[in-house]
N, C-alpha and C positions, 0 to 999 in steps of 0.2 A: 503494500499500499503505499502511497505517496505521503510525504511529510505533512501535507494539509489534513489529511485524514487522521494522522497520529496526533497532530496538535488539536483537532477537534475532539477526539477521544480524551485527550488529557485535559481539556477545559471541563468536560463533563465530570471526570474523576476527581478534579480538584474541588469541584462543588458537591462531591459526595455521591456521585451516581455513575454506574457502568454505562457504556454507549453501545448500541448495536449499529454497525455500519455495513450498509449494503451497497456495494459499488456497481455502477452501470446497470440499474435494475430494470431499465425499460428501454430497449433498442429503438422503439418507436418515437422516444422522446430523447434525442441526443443532447439537449440542453441540460439534463439533469445528470450530473456525474455520480452522485451518491445519495442515499437516504441515510441520515443519522437520527436515530431515535433515542430518546431517553429510556435508560433501563433501570434496573433495581438499584436501591440505595447501597452503597458500599463504604467501607472506611478508606480513607486516604492514606497510602504508606507514606513514610518519611522520604523515600526516594522520589515518589511522584509529586509530593510537595516541593522538594528541593528543584525538580526539573521545572515545574510550574513557575516557581520564584525567579528561577535563573532566565527563563524566557520572557516573562511578562512583567518583571520588576526592573 
């Protein structure tokens, strides 16, 4: 997966949720590259928080 999908997933995790990413879900609509859905609540690990802080602060 591309870095932008990873960053999107990291954003969800940093706010305490898993994310479900489905890439290229509809070949009839090429403008949509992926669907990103809010998943189950989860705890943020120290590594995930450190990565989020390094990128967005």
